[in-house]
N, C-alpha and C positions, 0 to 999 in steps of 0.2 A: 513202697507199695505193699500193703498187707494183703493177706490171703483173701479176706472178705471183699476187699475192693477189686481184686483180680477176678473173682467169681462174678461179681456184679457187672464188670465190664464185659466178660464173656457172654453172660446172659443177655445183656443189651445188644451185643453184636449179632447173636443168632436170632434174636427177636426182630432186629432190623432186616435180616435176610429173609425171614418169613413173610414180611410185609412188602417185599419188593414186588413190583407189578409182574403178573404172570405173562409169559410169552405166548400163551395159548390165545388165539383170536376167537372171540365169541361171535358166532354168526346169527343174524336175525332172520329167521325163516318166515316171519309173519309179515313180510313186506308185500305190498300190492303188486300182482303180476299184470292184471288187466281188469277192466270193468266194462260191462255193456249196460246201458240204461235206455229204457224206452223214452221216446219223445212225448208220449202221452202221460200227462201228470194228473194227480188227484187234487181236489180242492175241498172235499168234505172232511170235517173233523173225525167222522166215524172211520174213515179210511186210515187216518193217522193212528187212531187208537187201536185198530185191528192190526196194523203193521207192528206197533209196539208190542202188543200181546203175542203176535206170532213169533217175534224174535226173542222174547223172553222165554217162550216155550222151547225154541230151538237151542237157546243157550243152556237151559236146564238139562236138556237131553244130551248135549254134547259132553257132559261129564260122565255119561254112561255108554254112549254109542258113538260110532264113527260115521254112521249114516242114519238120517232120520228125516221123514217126510210127514207133513201135516197140513191141515186146512184151517182157515180162520174166517168165519162169516163176517161180512161187512154189512149186508142188509138181506132182505128176503130173496133177492135175485143174484147177488154177487158174493164171491168169497175169494180169499187169498190162498193160493197154493204155494207152499214154500218148503225147502229142504236144505240141509247142509251135508257135506261129505268131506271127510278127512282122508289123507293118505293112509293106506292100511299099514304102512311100516312105521308109524309114529305111535306113541303111547296115548292112552285116553286123557292123561293130564295135558299133554301137548295139544291134543285135539280141542280140549276145552279152552285152553289158552288162545289157540288160533281163532276159534269161532267167537269167543268173547271180545277179541280185539276188533272185530268188525261191528259189534253191536252199537257202540256209541256213534259211529259214523252213519250207520243206517237210520237209527232213530232220529238223529239230528239232521239227516238229509244232506250231509256234507259230501257224500260220494255220488249219490244219484238223487238229485234234488227233486223230491216229490214225484218220482217216477212210479208208474203203476206196475212195472216189472223191471227186474234187473238181475244181473249175474255178477258177482264179485269174487274174483279168483286171487287167493293168496298162494304162497309157495306150498303150504301144507294143508290147505283146506279151501273150500269155496262154498258160497251161499247163493241160492237162487230163489226168486219168488216171482209170481205173476198173478194177475187178476183173471178170474174165470167166472163164467155164468153157471148157475146150478143146472140149467137145462142142457148144458153141453154134454155130449156123449164122451165116454172115456177116450182119451187120445191114444192112438196106437203108437208103438215104438217107431220112432222116426227112422226112415230109410235114407233120408237126405241129411247126411252128417255135414252140416255147414261148418266152415272154419270160423271159430271165434277169435283165435289168436295164434300167432306163431312167432317163435324166436329162433333165428338161425345164428349159429356161432361163426367164428372166423373160418376162412376157407383153407383147405389143404393146399399147400404149395408144391410139396414133393410127394412122390409115390402115390399119385392120384389113382392110378389103375389098381394098385394093390389095395388102397383104401376102399375103393368102390366094391371090390370083390369081397373084402372083409365085411363091409356093411350089408351087402346082400345076404351073406350068411347070418349075420346078426339079426337082421329083420325077420328072416325065416324062423330063427329060434324064438323071437318075440311073439310072432303070430301063432306058432305052435304052442308056446307056453301059455298064452292067455286062454286057449281053448280048454285046457285042463286045469284052470284055476277057478277061484271064486270071484273073479272080476278084478283081481290085482295080481300082477306078475312082475318080478324084478330079478335080474340075473346079471352076471358078468360073463361075457363071452370073449375069450382071448383078451383083446385090448379095449373092449367096448363095454360100458355100463349101460344097461337098458332097463326101462320101466314102462309099464302100461297099467292104466286103471280105467274101469268103466263105472258109469253111474250105478249106485248100489242095487237098484231093483231091475237092472237090465238083464234080459235073458242071455244065456250063453251064446246063442246064435247071433243075436243082435250085437252083443259085446264083441264077438270075433269079427263081425263085419265092420264095426266101427273102428276097431284097431287096424284092420286091413286098410281102411280108407285113410287113417292117420299115417300109416306107413307110406302109402302112395303119395300123400302130401309131402312127407319128409323127403322122399326120393326126388320129387319134382321141384319143390321149393327150396330145399336145403341140401341138395344132392352132394355138394362138395364141402359142406360145413363139418367141422370136427365135433359139433354138438348141436342139439336142436330140442325145442319143446313145441309140440303141436297140440292145440286144444280144439276139439270138435264139440258138437252139441252134447254128446253122451259119453265121451271118453277123452283121454289125453295120453300122449306118449312122450318119452324123453330118452335121449341117448347122449353119451359122452365118450369120445374116442380119446384114449390115454396111451399114446406111444411111449415107449421106454427109451431113455437116453443111454449113452454109452456107459455112464457111471452107475446105472441101475436105478436111477431116480426118474420119476415121471417128468416128462417134458413140461407138464403144466406147472411144475415147481419153479420154472423160470418166469412165470407170469407175475403180474403186479402183486397179487395177494400173497404169493409165496415169498416174493422179495421183501414185502413188509414184515412177514412172519420171521424170515431169516434175519432181517435187520434188527427186529425186536430182540430175537435171541442173542444176537451179537452184542447189542446194547446192554442187555441184562448180564451177559457174561463179563463184559467190561466193567460194569458197575460192581458185580460180585467180586471179580478179581481185584479191582482197585480198592474196594472196601477191605478185602482180606489183607492186601498188602499194607494198607494204611493201618489197619488194626495191629498187625504183627510188628510194624515199625513202632507204633506208639507203645505197644507192650514191651518191646525190647528196650526202648528209651526209659520207660518207667522202671524196668528191672535194674537198669544201670544206675538210675537215680536212687533206687532203693538200696542197692549195694553200697553206693557212695555214702548214703546216710548212715548205714551200719558201721562204716569205718570211721566216721567222724565222731 
């Protein structure tokens, strides 16, 4: 086995290691959380053209803004009002990706077939549009924050009293935090991750009231759940309780996703270890053969 052949073998080995599958799991945050579609549908071609034009504009603006509202005329009496909003803690690039992932479904009517109004909520953004009349007066900020959607996690089995006390404190932190924010607030309080976001042009007072209503829903509907997402008309909140286990790792690491990730890491480690052992074995055999050839 000459030196050049040994070097080539080593280069091949490390190149092989570089292209092993990564153990990091890629999460898709652009999955649909929920959608609400009006039962009233449009039949005129002009409506379809206006809807297409509206969302082309929203898509263009999503590369520069995280919230944008606009109108698109349908005829002399009717117009489309539409907007998008992204979570404030994502980049503009991710916002653009999130909004544009909705566009093909809206234009092709695969999500809300020919509906005159709809709201489409993804994990990192949402889009809303509705048909209005030009003679309609400006709609005041809604005081009736209806529930659009809610997701309650698994229930706490042990230490429920301590959990409820902690959540009461956490909700108070969330409600106080949103008052002094620009409509978005996220924080970690002890073992709880919390977040709240209001519609982009909502006043501070209306935003605070909406988040308070969402917290009330979370208490009543998901009171014993370790996590929840509450979506109202003009705001949404989420929380995740993350108790620590005795070994210092989050209990959530014992969940299915963490098991998959840990198993992937183990598989990669086994592959790397096995490949390294195989390589060293082949290299040792080659060196022995090389020495044998030198003596012959």
